[in-house]
C-alpha positions as a printed NumPy array, in Angstrom:
array([[  26.438,  -36.603,   19.803],
       [  26.625,  -37.992,   16.194],
       [  26.581,  -41.386,   17.362],
       [  23.285,  -40.943,   19.097],
       [  21.955,  -39.179,   16.244],
       [  23.14 ,  -42.237,   13.985],
       [  21.416,  -44.746,   16.435],
       [  18.163,  -42.914,   15.861],
       [  18.415,  -42.728,   12.507],
       [  18.814,  -46.42 ,   12.306],
       [  16.193,  -47.23 ,   14.687],
       [  13.862,  -45.159,   12.569],
       [  15.073,  -46.754,    9.481],
       [  14.262,  -50.287,   10.975],
       [  10.827,  -48.927,   12.427],
       [  10.214,  -47.691,    8.943],
       [  11.221,  -50.988,    7.148],
       [   9.003,  -52.808,    9.536],
       [   5.998,  -50.62 ,    8.989],
       [   6.538,  -51.062,    5.099],
       [   6.819,  -54.874,    5.662],
       [   3.287,  -55.002,    7.118],
       [   1.813,  -52.679,    4.359],
       [   3.681,  -53.051,    1.186],
       [   3.077,  -56.981,    0.479],
       [  -0.562,  -56.106,    0.779],
       [  -0.644,  -52.925,   -1.47 ],
       [  -2.432,  -55.155,   -4.337],
       [  -5.403,  -55.446,   -1.749],
       [  -5.355,  -51.695,   -1.342],
       [  -5.434,  -51.072,   -4.92 ],
       [  -8.454,  -53.386,   -5.48 ],
       [ -10.341,  -51.498,   -2.688],
       [  -9.444,  -48.097,   -4.168],
       [ -10.259,  -49.344,   -7.775],
       [ -13.83 ,  -50.477,   -6.81 ],
       [ -14.392,  -47.499,   -4.401],
       [ -13.11 ,  -45.378,   -7.367],
       [ -15.452,  -46.909,   -9.772],
       [ -18.768,  -47.694,   -7.824],
       [ -19.236,  -45.105,   -5.171],
       [ -22.085,  -42.402,   -5.613],
       [ -19.097,  -40.041,   -6.512],
       [ -17.047,  -42.648,   -8.669],
       [ -16.745,  -42.788,  -12.205],
       [ -19.383,  -45.519,  -12.712],
       [ -21.831,  -45.343,   -9.714],
       [ -23.334,  -48.545,   -9.114],
       [ -24.847,  -48.937,   -5.34 ],
       [ -24.798,  -53.115,   -5.738],
       [ -21.158,  -53.308,   -6.65 ],
       [ -20.163,  -50.445,   -4.343],
       [ -20.929,  -53.07 ,   -1.389],
       [ -18.053,  -55.172,   -2.353],
       [ -15.462,  -52.616,   -0.943],
       [ -17.168,  -52.418,    2.371],
       [ -15.724,  -55.904,    3.803],
       [ -12.385,  -54.986,    2.302],
       [ -11.799,  -52.158,    4.206],
       [ -13.295,  -53.224,    7.445],
       [ -11.793,  -56.972,    7.436],
       [  -9.539,  -57.769,    4.567],
       [  -7.025,  -55.204,    4.661],
       [  -6.573,  -55.204,    8.521],
       [  -6.33 ,  -58.831,    8.767],
       [  -3.828,  -58.807,    5.963],
       [  -1.607,  -56.075,    7.775],
       [  -1.806,  -58.114,   10.951],
       [  -0.91 ,  -61.49 ,    9.434],
       [   2.014,  -59.859,    7.627],
       [   3.25 ,  -58.216,   11.153],
       [   2.793,  -61.405,   12.982],
       [   4.423,  -63.591,   10.229],
       [   7.69 ,  -60.9  ,   10.105],
       [   8.158,  -61.798,   13.967],
       [   7.375,  -65.565,   13.983],
       [   6.508,  -67.137,   10.326],
       [   2.934,  -68.434,    9.476],
       [   2.394,  -69.27 ,   13.34 ],
       [   3.164,  -65.946,   14.246],
       [   0.849,  -64.842,   11.58 ],
       [  -2.065,  -66.759,   12.277],
       [  -1.977,  -65.898,   15.962],
       [  -1.705,  -62.165,   14.637],
       [  -4.958,  -62.536,   12.553],
       [  -6.688,  -63.888,   15.239],
       [  -5.821,  -60.854,   17.58 ],
       [  -6.487,  -58.561,   14.822],
       [ -10.052,  -59.91 ,   14.547],
       [ -10.913,  -58.831,   17.894],
       [  -9.756,  -55.335,   17.557],
       [ -11.711,  -55.035,   14.139],
       [ -14.946,  -56.526,   15.865],
       [ -14.808,  -53.802,   18.729],
       [ -14.234,  -50.84 ,   16.213],
       [ -16.64 ,  -48.967,   13.525],
       [ -13.547,  -47.581,   11.759],
       [ -11.073,  -49.373,    9.532],
       [  -8.355,  -50.669,   12.205],
       [  -5.503,  -50.289,   10.052],
       [  -3.3  ,  -48.623,   13.056],
       [  -4.762,  -51.329,   15.435],
       [  -3.803,  -54.177,   13.017],
       [  -0.318,  -52.666,   12.981],
       [  -0.243,  -53.144,   17.119],
       [  -1.862,  -56.338,   17.233],
       [  -0.164,  -58.067,   14.553],
       [   3.45 ,  -57.881,   15.744],
       [   2.265,  -58.264,   19.169],
       [   0.326,  -61.668,   18.583],
       [   3.564,  -62.847,   16.887],
       [   5.576,  -61.847,   19.96 ],
       [   3.375,  -63.383,   22.279],
       [   3.225,  -66.932,   20.499],
       [   6.953,  -66.805,   19.757],
       [   7.933,  -66.252,   23.67 ],
       [   5.276,  -68.881,   24.483],
       [   6.82 ,  -71.626,   21.943],
       [  10.484,  -70.545,   23.244],
       [   9.36 ,  -71.288,   26.696],
       [   7.615,  -74.774,   26.404],
       [   9.653,  -76.273,   23.669],
       [  11.619,  -78.632,   25.745],
       [   8.759,  -79.428,   27.864],
       [   6.319,  -80.967,   25.303],
       [   6.11 ,  -84.569,   25.713],
       [   6.965,  -86.714,   22.437],
       [   4.142,  -87.088,   19.906],
       [   2.108,  -84.024,   21.563],
       [   3.544,  -81.652,   19.57 ],
       [   0.701,  -81.161,   17.463],
       [  -1.716,  -81.288,   19.761],
       [  -0.038,  -78.5  ,   21.942],
       [   0.702,  -76.458,   19.163],
       [  -2.795,  -76.192,   17.958],
       [  -4.834,  -75.582,   21.311],
       [  -1.687,  -73.001,   22.652],
       [  -2.183,  -71.187,   19.256],
       [  -6.425,  -71.509,   19.76 ],
       [  -6.556,  -70.56 ,   23.212],
       [  -3.591,  -67.825,   23.419],
       [  -5.249,  -66.299,   20.172],
       [  -8.817,  -66.216,   21.743],
       [  -7.38 ,  -64.408,   24.849],
       [  -5.8  ,  -62.131,   22.757],
       [  -8.755,  -61.313,   20.649],
       [ -10.796,  -60.682,   23.949],
       [  -8.288,  -58.219,   24.962],
       [  -8.019,  -56.495,   21.721],
       [ -11.837,  -56.191,   21.716],
       [ -12.466,  -54.821,   25.125],
       [  -9.183,  -52.933,   25.899],
       [  -6.861,  -51.989,   22.967],
       [  -9.814,  -51.33 ,   20.39 ],
       [ -11.284,  -48.557,   22.643],
       [  -7.593,  -47.28 ,   23.023],
       [  -6.665,  -47.157,   19.65 ],
       [ -10.339,  -45.622,   18.87 ],
       [  -9.724,  -43.046,   20.932],
       [  -6.178,  -42.139,   20.079],
       [  -7.701,  -42.053,   16.672],
       [ -10.294,  -39.487,   17.362],
       [  -7.645,  -37.243,   18.952],
       [  -5.33 ,  -37.731,   16.13 ],
       [  -8.005,  -37.016,   13.493],
       [  -9.237,  -34.125,   15.27 ],
       [  -5.897,  -32.489,   15.366],
       [  -5.167,  -33.253,   11.753],
       [  -8.623,  -31.667,   11.097],
       [  -7.542,  -28.568,   12.974],
       [  -4.468,  -28.355,   11.169],
       [  -6.245,  -28.747,    7.767],
       [  -9.003,  -26.039,    8.993],
       [  -6.094,  -23.537,    9.809],
       [  -4.31 ,  -24.244,    6.553],
       [  -1.43 ,  -25.346,    8.102],
       [  -1.132,  -28.882,    6.439],
       [   1.487,  -27.627,    3.642],
       [   3.914,  -27.386,    6.627],
       [   3.773,  -31.193,    6.97 ],
       [   6.363,  -30.952,    3.906],
       [   9.162,  -29.725,    6.242],
       [   9.114,  -33.39 ,    7.646],
       [   8.041,  -35.366,    4.843],
       [  10.405,  -34.401,    2.303],
       [  13.724,  -34.636,    4.198],
       [  12.397,  -37.975,    5.67 ],
       [  12.142,  -39.271,    2.146],
       [  15.768,  -38.754,    1.388],
       [  16.437,  -40.302,    4.685],
       [  14.467,  -43.175,    3.443],
       [  11.99 ,  -42.754,    6.472],
       [   9.353,  -42.225,    3.796],
       [   7.839,  -45.523,    4.518],
       [   7.435,  -44.971,    8.123],
       [   5.365,  -41.784,    7.694],
       [   3.512,  -42.914,    4.467],
       [   2.672,  -46.259,    5.293],
       [   2.502,  -45.828,    9.138],
       [   0.672,  -42.696,    9.314],
       [  -0.622,  -40.96 ,    6.164],
       [  -2.297,  -43.697,    4.479],
       [  -4.268,  -45.52 ,    7.446],
       [  -5.606,  -41.452,    7.957],
       [  -6.055,  -41.438,    4.54 ],
       [  -8.467,  -44.381,    4.218],
       [ -10.375,  -43.349,    7.164],
       [ -11.055,  -39.845,    5.536],
       [ -11.7  ,  -41.42 ,    2.107],
       [ -14.177,  -43.521,    3.764],
       [ -16.34 ,  -40.625,    5.023],
       [ -15.696,  -38.038,    2.378],
       [ -14.653,  -40.15 ,   -0.879],
       [ -11.169,  -38.862,   -1.201],
       [  -8.335,  -37.779,    0.87 ],
       [  -5.261,  -35.608,    0.491],
       [  -3.026,  -37.448,    2.84 ],
       [  -2.512,  -40.075,   -0.038],
       [  -0.698,  -37.379,   -1.933],
       [   1.471,  -35.687,    0.58 ],
       [   4.233,  -38.228,    0.193],
       [   3.483,  -39.582,   -3.216],
       [   3.327,  -36.329,   -5.213],
       [   6.099,  -36.815,   -7.681],
       [   6.433,  -33.073,   -8.578],
       [   8.978,  -32.073,   -6.076],
       [  11.409,  -34.687,   -7.523],
       [  10.557,  -34.106,  -11.007],
       [  11.433,  -30.353,  -10.406],
       [  14.831,  -31.083,   -8.834],
       [  15.663,  -33.493,  -11.993],
       [  14.304,  -30.662,  -14.24 ],
       [  16.556,  -28.088,  -12.801],
       [  19.645,  -30.424,  -13.152],
       [  18.916,  -31.032,  -16.73 ],
       [  18.48 ,  -27.232,  -17.581],
       [  21.396,  -25.977,  -15.277],
       [  23.447,  -28.836,  -14.28 ],
       [  26.663,  -30.248,  -15.376],
       [  28.517,  -33.273,  -16.438],
       [  26.986,  -36.578,  -15.462],
       [  24.207,  -35.158,  -13.311],
       [  22.942,  -33.213,  -16.336],
       [  23.045,  -36.01 ,  -18.643],
       [  21.347,  -38.573,  -16.6  ],
       [  18.529,  -36.539,  -15.317],
       [  16.597,  -37.127,  -18.421],
       [  16.271,  -40.841,  -17.672],
       [  15.954,  -40.436,  -14.068],
       [  12.795,  -38.168,  -14.759],
       [  11.084,  -40.855,  -16.737],
       [  11.866,  -43.436,  -14.185],
       [  10.857,  -41.108,  -11.36 ],
       [   7.276,  -39.762,  -12.936],
       [   6.279,  -42.754,  -15.064],
       [   7.687,  -45.338,  -12.831],
       [   6.862,  -44.079,   -9.549],
       [  10.387,  -44.977,   -8.321],
       [  11.22 ,  -41.533,   -5.979],
       [  14.552,  -43.03 ,   -4.863],
       [  16.001,  -42.223,   -8.135],
       [  16.38 ,  -38.574,   -7.322],
       [  17.636,  -38.796,   -3.8  ],
       [  21.272,  -39.016,   -4.889],
       [  20.504,  -35.732,   -6.613],
       [  19.588,  -34.02 ,   -3.297],
       [  22.643,  -35.599,   -1.546],
       [  25.141,  -34.155,   -4.19 ],
       [  23.938,  -30.711,   -3.193],
       [  22.103,  -30.857,    0.216],
       [  20.755,  -27.564,    0.018],
       [  18.253,  -28.779,   -2.445],
       [  16.25 ,  -30.089,    0.263],
       [  15.001,  -26.57 ,    0.545],
       [  13.582,  -26.824,   -3.198],
       [  11.942,  -30.278,   -2.297],
       [  10.243,  -28.743,    0.983],
       [   8.962,  -25.574,   -1.118],
       [   7.672,  -27.759,   -3.916],
       [   6.233,  -30.134,   -1.495],
       [   4.382,  -27.233,    0.391],
       [   2.96 ,  -25.527,   -2.667],
       [   1.787,  -29.013,   -3.987],
       [  -0.035,  -29.47 ,   -0.686],
       [  -1.444,  -25.972,   -0.718],
       [  -2.665,  -26.754,   -4.254],
       [  -4.63 ,  -29.866,   -3.066],
       [  -6.117,  -27.91 ,   -0.302],
       [  -7.252,  -25.038,   -2.579],
       [  -8.574,  -26.886,   -5.544],
       [ -10.245,  -29.796,   -3.439],
       [  -7.682,  -32.449,   -4.704],
       [  -7.233,  -36.148,   -3.21 ],
       [  -7.328,  -39.683,   -3.824],
       [  -9.459,  -42.599,   -3.096],
       [  -6.613,  -45.211,   -2.074],
       [  -2.934,  -45.117,   -1.749],
       [  -0.778,  -44.648,   -5.024],
       [   1.767,  -47.111,   -5.086],
       [   4.14 ,  -46.669,   -6.734],
       [   3.795,  -42.866,   -6.813],
       [   3.663,  -42.487,  -10.675],
       [   1.361,  -40.05 ,  -12.691],
       [  -0.398,  -43.151,  -13.732],
       [  -0.836,  -44.506,  -10.526],
       [  -2.085,  -41.171,   -8.884],
       [  -4.435,  -40.765,  -12.362],
       [  -5.961,  -44.386,  -11.574],
       [  -6.56 ,  -43.678,   -8.105],
       [  -8.295,  -40.265,   -8.547],
       [ -12.061,  -40.067,   -7.857],
       [ -14.423,  -38.932,  -10.586],
       [ -15.06 ,  -34.898,  -11.054],
       [ -12.579,  -32.07 ,   -9.937],
       [ -10.116,  -33.776,   -8.028],
       [  -8.297,  -34.869,  -11.448],
       [  -7.547,  -31.293,  -12.336],
       [  -6.608,  -30.602,   -8.51 ],
       [  -4.218,  -33.569,   -8.271],
       [  -2.588,  -32.607,  -11.747],
       [  -2.527,  -28.947,  -10.805],
       [  -0.821,  -29.822,   -7.568],
       [   1.835,  -31.95 ,   -9.561],
       [   2.49 ,  -29.007,  -11.803],
       [   2.632,  -26.464,   -9.146],
       [   5.103,  -28.594,   -7.02 ],
       [   7.338,  -29.305,  -10.005],
       [   7.413,  -25.613,  -11.093],
       [   8.318,  -24.282,   -7.514],
       [  10.699,  -26.983,   -6.949],
       [  12.539,  -26.303,  -10.315],
       [  12.834,  -22.766,   -9.839],
       [  14.25 ,  -23.031,   -6.375],
       [  16.605,  -25.725,   -7.262],
       [  17.719,  -23.801,  -10.298],
       [  19.053,  -20.842,   -7.96 ],
       [  20.973,  -23.255,   -6.151],
       [  22.47 ,  -25.268,   -9.039],
       [  23.438,  -22.103,  -11.161],
       [  25.137,  -20.744,   -7.721],
       [  26.987,  -24.053,   -7.211],
       [  30.765,  -24.156,   -8.026],
       [  31.861,  -27.65 ,   -6.511],
       [  29.66 ,  -30.011,   -8.473],
       [  32.102,  -32.172,  -10.675],
       [  31.87 ,  -35.248,  -12.657],
       [  32.474,  -37.66 ,   -9.618],
       [  29.625,  -35.905,   -7.578],
       [  26.698,  -37.81 ,   -8.671],
       [  28.492,  -41.071,   -8.131],
       [  29.977,  -40.117,   -4.753],
       [  26.354,  -39.409,   -3.618],
       [  24.951,  -42.69 ,   -4.825],
       [  27.41 ,  -44.463,   -2.774],
       [  26.377,  -42.258,    0.22 ],
       [  22.891,  -43.04 ,   -0.522],
       [  23.342,  -46.709,   -0.66 ],
       [  25.307,  -46.522,    2.638],
       [  22.528,  -44.506,    4.312],
       [  19.818,  -47.147,    2.908],
       [  21.65 ,  -50.118,    4.152],
       [  22.627,  -48.342,    7.664],
       [  21.058,  -50.299,   10.44 ],
       [  19.405,  -52.798,    7.903],
       [  19.536,  -56.648,    9.135],
       [  21.834,  -58.352,    6.197],
       [  21.201,  -61.857,    7.216],
       [  23.777,  -63.145,    4.531],
       [  26.595,  -60.996,    6.069],
       [  26.246,  -61.888,    9.48 ],
       [  28.945,  -63.982,   10.988],
       [  28.402,  -66.018,   14.177],
       [  31.507,  -66.295,   16.288],
       [  32.793,  -69.919,   16.955],
       [  32.411,  -69.827,   20.355],
       [  28.87 ,  -69.129,   20.026],
       [  27.971,  -71.432,   17.402],
       [  25.915,  -74.25 ,   18.764],
       [  23.191,  -74.82 ,   15.916],
       [  23.45 ,  -75.531,   12.455],
       [  20.534,  -76.362,    9.97 ],
       [  20.628,  -77.629,    6.579],
       [  17.37 ,  -76.672,    4.765],
       [  16.197,  -77.923,    1.355],
       [  12.687,  -77.865,   -0.289],
       [  11.492,  -81.026,    1.041],
       [  13.883,  -81.38 ,    4.193],
       [  14.359,  -85.375,    3.886],
       [  16.99 ,  -85.466,    1.068],
       [  19.455,  -82.975,    0.038],
       [  19.552,  -81.328,    3.385],
       [  19.625,  -84.502,    5.451],
       [  22.691,  -85.714,    3.479],
       [  24.615,  -82.263,    3.892],
       [  23.717,  -82.457,    7.661],
       [  24.787,  -86.042,    7.938],
       [  28.367,  -85.242,    6.465],
       [  28.996,  -82.174,    8.528],
       [  27.737,  -83.939,   11.71 ],
       [  29.998,  -87.123,   10.998],
       [  33.205,  -84.637,   10.484],
       [  32.521,  -82.685,   13.556],
       [  31.924,  -85.676,   15.796],
       [  35.201,  -87.081,   14.549],
       [  36.805,  -83.992,   15.399],
       [  35.139,  -84.198,   19.038],
       [  32.843,  -81.266,   18.557],
       [  29.944,  -82.917,   20.05 ],
       [  28.121,  -79.983,   21.522],
       [  27.295,  -78.511,   18.024],
       [  23.802,  -79.55 ,   16.722],
       [  23.654,  -80.349,   13.126],
       [  20.044,  -80.942,   11.941],
       [  17.988,  -80.601,    8.822],
       [  14.502,  -79.387,    7.842],
       [  12.32 ,  -77.98 ,    5.024],
       [  12.264,  -74.3  ,    4.303],
       [   9.449,  -73.122,    6.03 ],
       [  10.345,  -74.888,    9.056],
       [  13.637,  -73.732,   10.043],
       [  13.753,  -73.287,   13.84 ],
       [  14.074,  -69.679,   15.196],
       [  17.117,  -70.856,   17.223],
       [  19.105,  -71.743,   14.23 ],
       [  22.391,  -69.67 ,   13.934],
       [  23.786,  -70.692,   10.708],
       [  21.729,  -72.061,    7.9  ],
       [  23.113,  -73.791,    4.774],
       [  20.797,  -74.157,    1.818],
       [  21.115,  -74.642,   -2.083],
       [  21.859,  -71.312,   -3.734],
       [  18.472,  -71.58 ,   -5.996],
       [  16.703,  -71.563,   -2.483],
       [  18.511,  -68.405,   -1.194],
       [  15.304,  -66.118,   -1.141],
       [  13.183,  -68.722,    0.57 ],
       [  15.747,  -69.46 ,    3.224],
       [  16.51 ,  -65.674,    4.005],
       [  12.801,  -65.019,    4.545],
       [  12.436,  -68.377,    6.799],
       [  14.995,  -67.391,    8.931],
       [  16.245,  -63.969,    8.856],
       [  18.003,  -64.14 ,   12.49 ],
       [  20.634,  -66.51 ,   11.157],
       [  23.765,  -66.407,    8.928],
       [  23.469,  -68.089,    5.761],
       [  25.513,  -69.967,    3.574],
       [  24.398,  -71.01 ,   -0.023],
       [  26.147,  -73.832,   -1.801],
       [  25.563,  -75.403,   -5.355],
       [  26.346,  -79.049,   -3.773],
       [  25.267,  -79.996,   -0.396],
       [  28.238,  -82.392,   -0.118],
       [  30.838,  -81.147,   -2.427],
       [  31.391,  -77.563,   -0.612],
       [  33.517,  -75.769,    2.137],
       [  31.221,  -75.539,    4.906],
       [  33.121,  -77.728,    7.048],
       [  36.25 ,  -75.798,    6.352],
       [  34.266,  -72.391,    7.265],
       [  32.611,  -73.927,   10.487],
       [  35.92 ,  -75.35 ,   11.705],
       [  38.154,  -72.217,   11.161],
       [  35.689,  -70.441,   13.069],
       [  36.075,  -72.813,   16.071],
       [  39.527,  -72.762,   15.886],
       [  39.927,  -68.993,   15.603],
       [  37.64 ,  -68.889,   18.6  ],
       [  39.842,  -71.358,   20.431],
       [  36.886,  -73.688,   20.856],
       [  38.154,  -76.909,   22.493],
       [  37.155,  -80.061,   21.028],
       [  35.576,  -82.344,   23.47 ],
       [  36.378,  -86.256,   23.813],
       [  35.182,  -87.761,   20.589],
       [  31.987,  -89.84 ,   20.825],
       [  32.273,  -93.334,   22.167],
       [  31.826,  -96.321,   20.028],
       [  28.604,  -97.083,   22.16 ],
       [  27.602,  -93.415,   21.561],
       [  28.229,  -93.89 ,   17.798],
       [  26.307,  -97.038,   17.621],
       [  23.427,  -95.525,   19.477],
       [  22.98 ,  -92.554,   17.061],
       [  23.809,  -94.151,   13.832],
       [  22.419,  -97.546,   13.763],
       [  20.025,  -97.835,   10.809],
       [  16.456,  -98.511,   11.793],
       [  15.152, -101.764,   10.871],
       [  12.896, -101.959,    7.657],
       [  14.106,  -98.644,    6.314],
       [  16.322, -100.37 ,    3.611],
       [  15.155, -104.043,    2.697],
       [  17.507, -106.373,    0.846],
       [  14.884, -106.974,   -1.826],
       [  14.979, -103.084,   -2.247],
       [  18.759, -103.393,   -3.642],
       [  18.634, -103.819,   -7.481],
       [  21.958, -104.467,   -9.25 ],
       [  22.94 , -104.642,  -13.018],
       [  19.938, -102.672,  -14.318],
       [  20.029, -101.536,  -17.935],
       [  20.414,  -97.966,  -18.827],
       [  17.413,  -95.687,  -18.886],
       [  16.539,  -92.009,  -18.97 ],
       [  16.633,  -90.213,  -15.918],
       [  12.995,  -89.905,  -15.58 ],
       [  12.426,  -93.5  ,  -15.954],
       [  14.864,  -94.321,  -13.397],
       [  13.597,  -92.152,  -10.846],
       [   9.986,  -93.612,  -11.529],
       [  11.402,  -97.009,  -11.225],
       [  12.612,  -96.055,   -7.656],
       [   9.332,  -94.356,   -7.063],
       [   7.553,  -97.431,   -7.949],
       [   9.695,  -99.6  ,   -5.659],
       [   8.718,  -97.168,   -2.689],
       [   5.144,  -97.541,   -3.619],
       [   5.216, -101.433,   -4.02 ],
       [   6.955, -101.977,   -0.656],
       [   4.135,  -99.702,    1.277],
       [   6.4  ,  -96.472,    2.162],
       [   4.427,  -94.116,    0.043],
       [   1.416,  -93.626,   -1.881],
       [   1.508,  -93.449,   -5.616],
       [   1.305,  -89.498,   -5.63 ],
       [   4.841,  -89.327,   -4.374],
       [   6.391,  -90.558,   -7.63 ],
       [   5.125,  -87.576,   -9.405],
       [   6.443,  -85.551,   -6.519],
       [  10.055,  -87.083,   -7.224],
       [   9.782,  -86.046,  -11.065],
       [   8.511,  -82.683,  -10.008],
       [  11.496,  -82.355,   -7.381],
       [  13.961,  -83.164,  -10.233],
       [  12.673,  -80.563,  -12.518],
       [  13.276,  -77.729,   -9.873],
       [  16.642,  -78.691,   -8.805],
       [  18.596,  -82.05 ,   -9.647],
       [  19.16 ,  -84.42 ,   -6.818],
       [  22.255,  -85.695,   -8.495],
       [  25.042,  -85.196,   -5.51 ],
       [  28.297,  -85.993,   -7.109],
       [  30.501,  -88.915,   -7.579],
       [  28.215,  -90.985,   -9.616],
       [  25.163,  -90.929,   -7.147],
       [  21.653,  -89.464,   -7.146],
       [  19.29 ,  -89.209,   -4.433],
       [  15.872,  -88.717,   -5.988],
       [  13.05 ,  -87.926,   -3.496],
       [   9.795,  -86.209,   -3.444],
       [   9.175,  -82.433,   -3.293],
       [   7.629,  -80.765,   -0.216],
       [   4.187,  -80.882,   -1.672],
       [   3.651,  -84.492,   -1.467],
       [   5.03 ,  -85.156,    1.824],
       [   1.661,  -85.941,    2.976],
       [   1.683,  -89.031,    0.851],
       [   4.658,  -90.758,    2.68 ],
       [   3.408,  -93.528,    4.976],
       [   6.794,  -94.578,    6.564],
       [  10.464,  -93.935,    6.039],
       [  11.826,  -95.975,    3.359],
       [  15.055,  -96.369,    0.765],
       [  15.43 ,  -98.227,   -2.32 ],
       [  18.999,  -98.655,   -4.028],
       [  19.274,  -99.1  ,   -7.741],
       [  22.523,  -99.75 ,   -9.5  ],
       [  23.227,  -98.772,  -13.21 ],
       [  26.6  , -100.164,  -14.327],
       [  26.504,  -98.198,  -17.48 ],
       [  24.813,  -94.975,  -16.052],
       [  22.131,  -92.79 ,  -16.061],
       [  22.253,  -89.088,  -17.359],
       [  21.386,  -86.638,  -14.89 ],
       [  22.011,  -83.518,  -17.1  ],
       [  25.549,  -83.434,  -17.676],
       [  26.463,  -86.003,  -14.935],
       [  26.336,  -89.937,  -14.928],
       [  24.839,  -91.535,  -12.084],
       [  25.561,  -95.218,  -11.478],
       [  23.465,  -95.633,   -8.055],
       [  20.192,  -94.048,   -7.926],
       [  18.605,  -93.956,   -4.371],
       [  14.969,  -93.35 ,   -3.851],
       [  14.234,  -91.778,   -0.382],
       [  11.075,  -91.112,    1.501],
       [  11.732,  -89.971,    4.787],
       [   9.774,  -89.349,    7.696],
       [  11.439,  -88.351,   11.056],
       [  15.136,  -89.333,   11.47 ],
       [  15.033,  -93.001,   10.697],
       [  16.876,  -92.679,    7.545],
       [  19.73 ,  -90.509,    8.655],
       [  22.153,  -93.412,    9.391],
       [  21.94 ,  -94.522,    5.985],
       [  22.345,  -90.976,    4.518],
       [  25.418,  -90.846,    6.805],
       [  26.731,  -93.868,    5.016],
       [  26.029,  -92.136,    1.607],
       [  27.862,  -88.9  ,    2.839],
       [  30.894,  -91.012,    3.501],
       [  30.876,  -92.643,    0.273],
       [  30.792,  -89.202,   -1.359],
       [  33.391,  -87.922,    0.995],
       [  35.73 ,  -90.274,    1.754],
       [  35.532,  -93.181,   -0.848],
       [  38.214,  -93.391,   -3.632],
       [  37.121,  -93.423,   -7.157],
       [  38.35 ,  -97.3  ,   -7.367],
       [  36.215,  -98.004,   -4.426],
       [  33.185,  -96.603,   -5.951],
       [  33.668,  -97.892,   -9.171],
       [  33.394, -101.368,   -7.39 ],
       [  30.214, -100.534,   -6.005],
       [  29.117,  -99.207,   -9.179],
       [  29.881, -102.665,  -10.818],
       [  29.531, -105.416,   -8.233],
       [  26.641, -108.025,   -8.935],
       [  26.15 , -108.783,   -5.426],
       [  23.082, -106.966,   -3.666],
       [  24.097, -108.084,   -0.508],
       [  27.481, -105.976,   -0.711],
       [  25.835, -102.936,   -1.496],
       [  23.19 , -103.58 ,    1.214],
       [  26.154, -103.802,    3.69 ],
       [  27.44 , -100.731,    2.408],
       [  24.403,  -98.632,    3.14 ],
       [  23.149, -100.28 ,    6.523],
       [  26.654, -100.521,    8.314],
       [  26.973,  -99.126,   11.406],
       [  29.533,  -96.048,   11.648]])
């Protein structure tokens, strides 16, 4: 029974996080709309009929489209977001009310449909037709889904909204709305507040605010009074750490709007949930009695945000009164329980915080902690900003090692962050790019490195394969190796191997390599600045005296064709604290340059210091050319 309850709680927490993921990134748009409305509507602080018209399109079109896009993007990245926005536009066009709930339906649905379509046809698209198929499939499916949303989903959601609205208005008319706190306050402590607040209360509140100029729904969950009262009671009657820490928590809670700060104080003594419910109910009752409400969501739920979102007139007094009454009632009830308590010791608060952390993380996807079993590991992806240099080098190194060991059925590829394929199981990226990599591929396990070539990724992968008793196949034959690792003609020209160059600054060395790429027709002039920008963000020094400067992702459209240039500096060029003797400029399109990168990976991983020193000092450009272009 407890396992079933835990599973239901986990499912609700995931649902709440997903709803929050659609709304929270767009809170700024809500605030902009609320700010304009609070100022310029007839009952606002500065009534202005002309400027009041600015807010209309925001609630009708902008905010639903942002919500829909965010929902689709959460399912399938930018492509899913675009599909979701197209579908959401259909449901907006078919309704006279702001379609926030409709956007929460069509957004994820649009992302899911285009993802499934892409998965179904990915292996059937002829080479060179990918862009054509991707664009037309998105347009055609999006148009169909928009029509379905307009003709079918919109009316259904509108009807459901009318029923829900009538029910809520009936509850308000009967004076029963304060009873909602019986659900809302415990849900907050269980971290389901986002599901209730952003999934139900805010959409209802926005619709009500459109009609009446304000809504109580925005304050049902956001009122900081219940939590403030509990913290105040701990300060007055608590013991030890709970008493001494409560003043700081009060400041964070009321002024910063971080309600989570008081949850551990309830978990430390669960009976205090009664105080939170009593405070919430009294606050809602006061709002209804005095006619309080906000013009838009208060996020975060601080007293400052509440004041900012309060319309002109008596609502300010009502809202502040609701806060004061909720605080007083919650404090009074909590004080009774705290004074009666005999089992709160110095360690209770810390234990409660640990319990809260466990509860908050339960059921949460933590991509960095996922472990792909060796027997299931089939797709490994290296990702960097541009997807042509560092990641390609790391992928080449790992691919060579796995192939040598006979693991020929494991795909090791590279790409730019933002284009990580959905089937990726293990993603390796630089630690500075960790957040972007996680956002792009939450389904995968992630390994972060400081160096794409000098790391323990190979050991991690092979250990898993051996633990899972995955048998290596027959090592690739020489013919297979030649077919996959032969250097494409024209990628590295002999005249683009320069030896014996005098020492210069890092910027000058990178610029010189970039200009060689331009002169050979590989890139446009703008690529050179992209190489310099890339170096500022993340060093392209890869170890053992070798650097591979290349352009950032923003200048990939300046690449005409794949090309590599090699510049040897016998006395070295300073790349930060390191010295590079080989500066290898790269401009990559497709996979033409991967064979050369594989050779570079071999140099970094397998060459002795003496062998590298010979390459750093050689006066023969032909010798360097042969090293870089030899077949594996």
